[in-house]
PyMOL CGO cylinders between C-alpha atoms (Angstrom):
from pymol import cmd
from pymol.cgo import CYLINDER

trace = [
    CYLINDER, -53.09, 11.67, 58.60, -51.10, 9.50, 60.68, 0.3, 1, 1, 1, 1, 1, 1,
    CYLINDER, -51.10, 9.50, 60.68, -47.52, 8.97, 59.52, 0.3, 1, 1, 1, 1, 1, 1,
    CYLINDER, -47.52, 8.97, 59.52, -47.66, 5.43, 60.59, 0.3, 1, 1, 1, 1, 1, 1,
    CYLINDER, -47.66, 5.43, 60.59, -50.67, 4.77, 58.38, 0.3, 1, 1, 1, 1, 1, 1,
    CYLINDER, -50.67, 4.77, 58.38, -48.98, 6.35, 55.36, 0.3, 1, 1, 1, 1, 1, 1,
    CYLINDER, -48.98, 6.35, 55.36, -45.69, 4.31, 55.78, 0.3, 1, 1, 1, 1, 1, 1,
    CYLINDER, -45.69, 4.31, 55.78, -47.83, 1.12, 56.24, 0.3, 1, 1, 1, 1, 1, 1,
    CYLINDER, -47.83, 1.12, 56.24, -49.82, 1.95, 53.12, 0.3, 1, 1, 1, 1, 1, 1,
    CYLINDER, -49.82, 1.95, 53.12, -46.72, 2.49, 51.11, 0.3, 1, 1, 1, 1, 1, 1,
    CYLINDER, -46.72, 2.49, 51.11, -45.01, -0.57, 52.30, 0.3, 1, 1, 1, 1, 1, 1,
    CYLINDER, -45.01, -0.57, 52.30, -48.07, -2.65, 51.66, 0.3, 1, 1, 1, 1, 1, 1,
    CYLINDER, -48.07, -2.65, 51.66, -48.26, -1.26, 48.03, 0.3, 1, 1, 1, 1, 1, 1,
    CYLINDER, -48.26, -1.26, 48.03, -44.63, -2.06, 47.47, 0.3, 1, 1, 1, 1, 1, 1,
    CYLINDER, -44.63, -2.06, 47.47, -44.87, -5.56, 48.81, 0.3, 1, 1, 1, 1, 1, 1,
    CYLINDER, -44.87, -5.56, 48.81, -47.89, -6.21, 46.76, 0.3, 1, 1, 1, 1, 1, 1,
    CYLINDER, -47.89, -6.21, 46.76, -46.30, -5.49, 43.30, 0.3, 1, 1, 1, 1, 1, 1,
    CYLINDER, -46.30, -5.49, 43.30, -44.66, -8.62, 41.64, 0.3, 1, 1, 1, 1, 1, 1,
    CYLINDER, -44.66, -8.62, 41.64, -41.00, -8.55, 40.84, 0.3, 1, 1, 1, 1, 1, 1,
    CYLINDER, -41.00, -8.55, 40.84, -39.64, -10.66, 38.11, 0.3, 1, 1, 1, 1, 1, 1,
    CYLINDER, -39.64, -10.66, 38.11, -35.99, -11.17, 37.08, 0.3, 1, 1, 1, 1, 1, 1,
    CYLINDER, -35.99, -11.17, 37.08, -34.02, -13.39, 34.78, 0.3, 1, 1, 1, 1, 1, 1,
    CYLINDER, -34.02, -13.39, 34.78, -30.34, -14.32, 34.62, 0.3, 1, 1, 1, 1, 1, 1,
    CYLINDER, -30.34, -14.32, 34.62, -27.99, -12.13, 32.45, 0.3, 1, 1, 1, 1, 1, 1,
    CYLINDER, -27.99, -12.13, 32.45, -26.49, -13.82, 29.54, 0.3, 1, 1, 1, 1, 1, 1,
    CYLINDER, -26.49, -13.82, 29.54, -23.30, -12.26, 28.11, 0.3, 1, 1, 1, 1, 1, 1,
    CYLINDER, -23.30, -12.26, 28.11, -22.95, -12.15, 24.46, 0.3, 1, 1, 1, 1, 1, 1,
    CYLINDER, -22.95, -12.15, 24.46, -19.52, -10.93, 23.09, 0.3, 1, 1, 1, 1, 1, 1,
    CYLINDER, -19.52, -10.93, 23.09, -19.44, -8.24, 20.42, 0.3, 1, 1, 1, 1, 1, 1,
    CYLINDER, -19.44, -8.24, 20.42, -16.10, -9.01, 18.85, 0.3, 1, 1, 1, 1, 1, 1,
    CYLINDER, -16.10, -9.01, 18.85, -16.25, -11.91, 16.33, 0.3, 1, 1, 1, 1, 1, 1,
    CYLINDER, -16.25, -11.91, 16.33, -12.95, -13.18, 17.43, 0.3, 1, 1, 1, 1, 1, 1,
    CYLINDER, -12.95, -13.18, 17.43, -14.45, -14.04, 20.86, 0.3, 1, 1, 1, 1, 1, 1,
    CYLINDER, -14.45, -14.04, 20.86, -17.68, -15.56, 19.59, 0.3, 1, 1, 1, 1, 1, 1,
    CYLINDER, -17.68, -15.56, 19.59, -19.52, -12.48, 18.54, 0.3, 1, 1, 1, 1, 1, 1,
    CYLINDER, -19.52, -12.48, 18.54, -21.55, -11.98, 15.42, 0.3, 1, 1, 1, 1, 1, 1,
    CYLINDER, -21.55, -11.98, 15.42, -19.36, -11.96, 12.24, 0.3, 1, 1, 1, 1, 1, 1,
    CYLINDER, -19.36, -11.96, 12.24, -21.37, -9.08, 10.97, 0.3, 1, 1, 1, 1, 1, 1,
    CYLINDER, -21.37, -9.08, 10.97, -19.74, -6.82, 13.68, 0.3, 1, 1, 1, 1, 1, 1,
    CYLINDER, -19.74, -6.82, 13.68, -16.18, -7.26, 12.18, 0.3, 1, 1, 1, 1, 1, 1,
    CYLINDER, -16.18, -7.26, 12.18, -16.22, -4.53, 9.65, 0.3, 1, 1, 1, 1, 1, 1,
    CYLINDER, -16.22, -4.53, 9.65, -17.98, -2.04, 12.01, 0.3, 1, 1, 1, 1, 1, 1,
    CYLINDER, -17.98, -2.04, 12.01, -15.35, -2.71, 14.82, 0.3, 1, 1, 1, 1, 1, 1,
    CYLINDER, -15.35, -2.71, 14.82, -12.49, -2.37, 12.17, 0.3, 1, 1, 1, 1, 1, 1,
    CYLINDER, -12.49, -2.37, 12.17, -13.92, 0.90, 10.90, 0.3, 1, 1, 1, 1, 1, 1,
    CYLINDER, -13.92, 0.90, 10.90, -14.20, 2.25, 14.55, 0.3, 1, 1, 1, 1, 1, 1,
    CYLINDER, -14.20, 2.25, 14.55, -10.72, 1.27, 15.34, 0.3, 1, 1, 1, 1, 1, 1,
    CYLINDER, -10.72, 1.27, 15.34, -9.35, 2.91, 12.13, 0.3, 1, 1, 1, 1, 1, 1,
    CYLINDER, -9.35, 2.91, 12.13, -11.42, 6.06, 12.90, 0.3, 1, 1, 1, 1, 1, 1,
    CYLINDER, -11.42, 6.06, 12.90, -9.86, 6.25, 16.40, 0.3, 1, 1, 1, 1, 1, 1,
    CYLINDER, -9.86, 6.25, 16.40, -6.25, 5.47, 15.19, 0.3, 1, 1, 1, 1, 1, 1,
    CYLINDER, -6.25, 5.47, 15.19, -4.12, 8.55, 15.24, 0.3, 1, 1, 1, 1, 1, 1,
    CYLINDER, -4.12, 8.55, 15.24, -0.77, 6.80, 14.79, 0.3, 1, 1, 1, 1, 1, 1,
    CYLINDER, -0.77, 6.80, 14.79, 1.23, 8.05, 11.81, 0.3, 1, 1, 1, 1, 1, 1,
    CYLINDER, 1.23, 8.05, 11.81, 3.92, 5.67, 10.45, 0.3, 1, 1, 1, 1, 1, 1,
    CYLINDER, 3.92, 5.67, 10.45, 7.06, 7.90, 10.20, 0.3, 1, 1, 1, 1, 1, 1,
    CYLINDER, 7.06, 7.90, 10.20, 8.57, 5.23, 7.50, 0.3, 1, 1, 1, 1, 1, 1,
    CYLINDER, 8.57, 5.23, 7.50, 5.44, 5.48, 5.32, 0.3, 1, 1, 1, 1, 1, 1,
    CYLINDER, 5.44, 5.48, 5.32, 6.91, 8.13, 3.14, 0.3, 1, 1, 1, 1, 1, 1,
    CYLINDER, 6.91, 8.13, 3.14, 10.05, 6.15, 2.52, 0.3, 1, 1, 1, 1, 1, 1,
    CYLINDER, 10.05, 6.15, 2.52, 7.94, 3.01, 1.51, 0.3, 1, 1, 1, 1, 1, 1,
    CYLINDER, 7.94, 3.01, 1.51, 5.91, 5.15, -0.96, 0.3, 1, 1, 1, 1, 1, 1,
    CYLINDER, 5.91, 5.15, -0.96, 8.84, 6.77, -2.69, 0.3, 1, 1, 1, 1, 1, 1,
    CYLINDER, 8.84, 6.77, -2.69, 9.25, 5.49, -6.18, 0.3, 1, 1, 1, 1, 1, 1,
    CYLINDER, 9.25, 5.49, -6.18, 12.60, 3.95, -7.03, 0.3, 1, 1, 1, 1, 1, 1,
    CYLINDER, 12.60, 3.95, -7.03, 12.32, 2.98, -10.64, 0.3, 1, 1, 1, 1, 1, 1,
    CYLINDER, 12.32, 2.98, -10.64, 15.76, 1.43, -10.80, 0.3, 1, 1, 1, 1, 1, 1,
    CYLINDER, 15.76, 1.43, -10.80, 14.87, -0.97, -7.97, 0.3, 1, 1, 1, 1, 1, 1,
    CYLINDER, 14.87, -0.97, -7.97, 11.43, -1.65, -9.39, 0.3, 1, 1, 1, 1, 1, 1,
    CYLINDER, 11.43, -1.65, -9.39, 12.91, -2.62, -12.69, 0.3, 1, 1, 1, 1, 1, 1,
    CYLINDER, 12.91, -2.62, -12.69, 15.47, -4.84, -11.25, 0.3, 1, 1, 1, 1, 1, 1,
    CYLINDER, 15.47, -4.84, -11.25, 12.88, -6.56, -9.08, 0.3, 1, 1, 1, 1, 1, 1,
    CYLINDER, 12.88, -6.56, -9.08, 10.74, -7.10, -12.22, 0.3, 1, 1, 1, 1, 1, 1,
    CYLINDER, 10.74, -7.10, -12.22, 13.72, -8.49, -14.16, 0.3, 1, 1, 1, 1, 1, 1,
    CYLINDER, 13.72, -8.49, -14.16, 14.46, -10.90, -11.23, 0.3, 1, 1, 1, 1, 1, 1,
    CYLINDER, 14.46, -10.90, -11.23, 10.84, -12.08, -11.04, 0.3, 1, 1, 1, 1, 1, 1,
    CYLINDER, 10.84, -12.08, -11.04, 10.86, -12.73, -14.77, 0.3, 1, 1, 1, 1, 1, 1,
    CYLINDER, 10.86, -12.73, -14.77, 14.02, -14.75, -14.63, 0.3, 1, 1, 1, 1, 1, 1,
    CYLINDER, 14.02, -14.75, -14.63, 12.65, -16.71, -11.75, 0.3, 1, 1, 1, 1, 1, 1,
    CYLINDER, 12.65, -16.71, -11.75, 9.48, -17.36, -13.69, 0.3, 1, 1, 1, 1, 1, 1,
    CYLINDER, 9.48, -17.36, -13.69, 11.47, -18.51, -16.66, 0.3, 1, 1, 1, 1, 1, 1,
    CYLINDER, 11.47, -18.51, -16.66, 13.63, -20.80, -14.60, 0.3, 1, 1, 1, 1, 1, 1,
    CYLINDER, 13.63, -20.80, -14.60, 10.48, -22.23, -12.96, 0.3, 1, 1, 1, 1, 1, 1,
    CYLINDER, 10.48, -22.23, -12.96, 9.12, -22.90, -16.32, 0.3, 1, 1, 1, 1, 1, 1,
    CYLINDER, 9.12, -22.90, -16.32, 12.26, -24.57, -17.46, 0.3, 1, 1, 1, 1, 1, 1,
    CYLINDER, 12.26, -24.57, -17.46, 12.35, -26.71, -14.28, 0.3, 1, 1, 1, 1, 1, 1,
    CYLINDER, 12.35, -26.71, -14.28, 8.62, -27.80, -14.91, 0.3, 1, 1, 1, 1, 1, 1,
    CYLINDER, 8.62, -27.80, -14.91, 9.34, -28.62, -18.43, 0.3, 1, 1, 1, 1, 1, 1,
    CYLINDER, 9.34, -28.62, -18.43, 12.42, -30.56, -17.51, 0.3, 1, 1, 1, 1, 1, 1,
    CYLINDER, 12.42, -30.56, -17.51, 10.60, -32.65, -14.99, 0.3, 1, 1, 1, 1, 1, 1,
    CYLINDER, 10.60, -32.65, -14.99, 7.28, -33.07, -16.74, 0.3, 1, 1, 1, 1, 1, 1,
    CYLINDER, 7.28, -33.07, -16.74, 8.15, -32.46, -20.45, 0.3, 1, 1, 1, 1, 1, 1,
    CYLINDER, 8.15, -32.46, -20.45, 7.87, -35.04, -23.14, 0.3, 1, 1, 1, 1, 1, 1,
    CYLINDER, 7.87, -35.04, -23.14, 11.03, -33.95, -25.05, 0.3, 1, 1, 1, 1, 1, 1,
    CYLINDER, 11.03, -33.95, -25.05, 13.28, -34.38, -21.96, 0.3, 1, 1, 1, 1, 1, 1,
    CYLINDER, 13.28, -34.38, -21.96, 13.32, -30.58, -21.25, 0.3, 1, 1, 1, 1, 1, 1,
    CYLINDER, 13.32, -30.58, -21.25, 14.93, -27.51, -22.36, 0.3, 1, 1, 1, 1, 1, 1,
    CYLINDER, 14.93, -27.51, -22.36, 17.88, -27.33, -19.85, 0.3, 1, 1, 1, 1, 1, 1,
    CYLINDER, 17.88, -27.33, -19.85, 21.27, -28.49, -21.08, 0.3, 1, 1, 1, 1, 1, 1,
    CYLINDER, 21.27, -28.49, -21.08, 22.44, -31.73, -19.63, 0.3, 1, 1, 1, 1, 1, 1,
    CYLINDER, 22.44, -31.73, -19.63, 24.65, -31.22, -16.63, 0.3, 1, 1, 1, 1, 1, 1,
    CYLINDER, 24.65, -31.22, -16.63, 24.96, -28.29, -14.24, 0.3, 1, 1, 1, 1, 1, 1,
    CYLINDER, 24.96, -28.29, -14.24, 23.29, -24.97, -15.17, 0.3, 1, 1, 1, 1, 1, 1,
    CYLINDER, 23.29, -24.97, -15.17, 23.91, -21.92, -13.13, 0.3, 1, 1, 1, 1, 1, 1,
    CYLINDER, 23.91, -21.92, -13.13, 21.85, -18.59, -13.23, 0.3, 1, 1, 1, 1, 1, 1,
    CYLINDER, 21.85, -18.59, -13.23, 22.99, -15.61, -11.16, 0.3, 1, 1, 1, 1, 1, 1,
    CYLINDER, 22.99, -15.61, -11.16, 22.17, -12.11, -10.38, 0.3, 1, 1, 1, 1, 1, 1,
    CYLINDER, 22.17, -12.11, -10.38, 23.03, -9.65, -7.62, 0.3, 1, 1, 1, 1, 1, 1,
    CYLINDER, 23.03, -9.65, -7.62, 20.18, -10.96, -5.47, 0.3, 1, 1, 1, 1, 1, 1,
    CYLINDER, 20.18, -10.96, -5.47, 20.46, -14.66, -5.95, 0.3, 1, 1, 1, 1, 1, 1,
    CYLINDER, 20.46, -14.66, -5.95, 22.18, -17.72, -7.56, 0.3, 1, 1, 1, 1, 1, 1,
    CYLINDER, 22.18, -17.72, -7.56, 20.38, -20.79, -8.91, 0.3, 1, 1, 1, 1, 1, 1,
    CYLINDER, 20.38, -20.79, -8.91, 22.17, -23.93, -9.78, 0.3, 1, 1, 1, 1, 1, 1,
    CYLINDER, 22.17, -23.93, -9.78, 20.14, -26.73, -11.50, 0.3, 1, 1, 1, 1, 1, 1,
    CYLINDER, 20.14, -26.73, -11.50, 21.86, -30.23, -11.77, 0.3, 1, 1, 1, 1, 1, 1,
    CYLINDER, 21.86, -30.23, -11.77, 20.18, -32.51, -14.20, 0.3, 1, 1, 1, 1, 1, 1,
    CYLINDER, 20.18, -32.51, -14.20, 23.22, -34.58, -14.96, 0.3, 1, 1, 1, 1, 1, 1,
    CYLINDER, 23.22, -34.58, -14.96, 21.49, -37.89, -14.25, 0.3, 1, 1, 1, 1, 1, 1,
    CYLINDER, 21.49, -37.89, -14.25, 19.99, -39.91, -11.60, 0.3, 1, 1, 1, 1, 1, 1,
    CYLINDER, 19.99, -39.91, -11.60, 16.33, -39.90, -10.40, 0.3, 1, 1, 1, 1, 1, 1,
    CYLINDER, 16.33, -39.90, -10.40, 16.07, -36.40, -9.26, 0.3, 1, 1, 1, 1, 1, 1,
    CYLINDER, 16.07, -36.40, -9.26, 16.55, -32.80, -10.57, 0.3, 1, 1, 1, 1, 1, 1,
    CYLINDER, 16.55, -32.80, -10.57, 18.68, -31.10, -7.95, 0.3, 1, 1, 1, 1, 1, 1,
    CYLINDER, 18.68, -31.10, -7.95, 18.13, -27.28, -7.56, 0.3, 1, 1, 1, 1, 1, 1,
    CYLINDER, 18.13, -27.28, -7.56, 20.24, -25.05, -5.28, 0.3, 1, 1, 1, 1, 1, 1,
    CYLINDER, 20.24, -25.05, -5.28, 19.07, -21.43, -4.42, 0.3, 1, 1, 1, 1, 1, 1,
    CYLINDER, 19.07, -21.43, -4.42, 21.63, -19.21, -2.86, 0.3, 1, 1, 1, 1, 1, 1,
    CYLINDER, 21.63, -19.21, -2.86, 20.76, -15.76, -1.47, 0.3, 1, 1, 1, 1, 1, 1,
    CYLINDER, 20.76, -15.76, -1.47, 23.38, -13.38, -2.74, 0.3, 1, 1, 1, 1, 1, 1,
    CYLINDER, 23.38, -13.38, -2.74, 22.99, -11.02, 0.26, 0.3, 1, 1, 1, 1, 1, 1,
    CYLINDER, 22.99, -11.02, 0.26, 22.84, -13.35, 3.30, 0.3, 1, 1, 1, 1, 1, 1,
    CYLINDER, 22.84, -13.35, 3.30, 24.52, -16.48, 1.71, 0.3, 1, 1, 1, 1, 1, 1,
    CYLINDER, 24.52, -16.48, 1.71, 21.55, -18.68, 2.88, 0.3, 1, 1, 1, 1, 1, 1,
    CYLINDER, 21.55, -18.68, 2.88, 20.94, -21.53, 0.53, 0.3, 1, 1, 1, 1, 1, 1,
    CYLINDER, 20.94, -21.53, 0.53, 18.08, -23.91, -0.17, 0.3, 1, 1, 1, 1, 1, 1,
    CYLINDER, 18.08, -23.91, -0.17, 18.29, -27.35, -1.75, 0.3, 1, 1, 1, 1, 1, 1,
    CYLINDER, 18.29, -27.35, -1.75, 15.41, -28.78, -3.72, 0.3, 1, 1, 1, 1, 1, 1,
    CYLINDER, 15.41, -28.78, -3.72, 15.34, -32.32, -5.04, 0.3, 1, 1, 1, 1, 1, 1,
    CYLINDER, 15.34, -32.32, -5.04, 12.49, -33.04, -7.61, 0.3, 1, 1, 1, 1, 1, 1,
    CYLINDER, 12.49, -33.04, -7.61, 12.04, -36.62, -8.66, 0.3, 1, 1, 1, 1, 1, 1,
    CYLINDER, 12.04, -36.62, -8.66, 11.38, -37.18, -12.32, 0.3, 1, 1, 1, 1, 1, 1,
    CYLINDER, 11.38, -37.18, -12.32, 7.87, -38.42, -13.27, 0.3, 1, 1, 1, 1, 1, 1,
    CYLINDER, 7.87, -38.42, -13.27, 8.57, -40.14, -16.60, 0.3, 1, 1, 1, 1, 1, 1,
]
cmd.load_cgo(trace, "trace")
């Protein structure tokens, strides 16, 4: 056979086939960038599986310090009681349970001064015992 005839035949066969194409559409995988929200947990699991970082301070955070936990629990209870007294003072029918005038409550971590000596507001000052930062709150009476 003639090489020219073979090349012409192959070229003719290639030109005779139809070629179709469409445009490519990018669809993100990450839900933060518009991908499917169902991919979120899969991506997080993959990232956690590949994460080889060990936090050196994790052991310190997990150590139990019962004295600190007890102190924190007491401070949370005191704050909850004071919050209840403030709410009762502002919204209560009997005028509240706080003594009239300036009431001060203090621990090592904070100091709270509640002034209900009169006027239209209940004034609360919270002072951080460690940094010395203070926050003032004025709550109007709703009676």
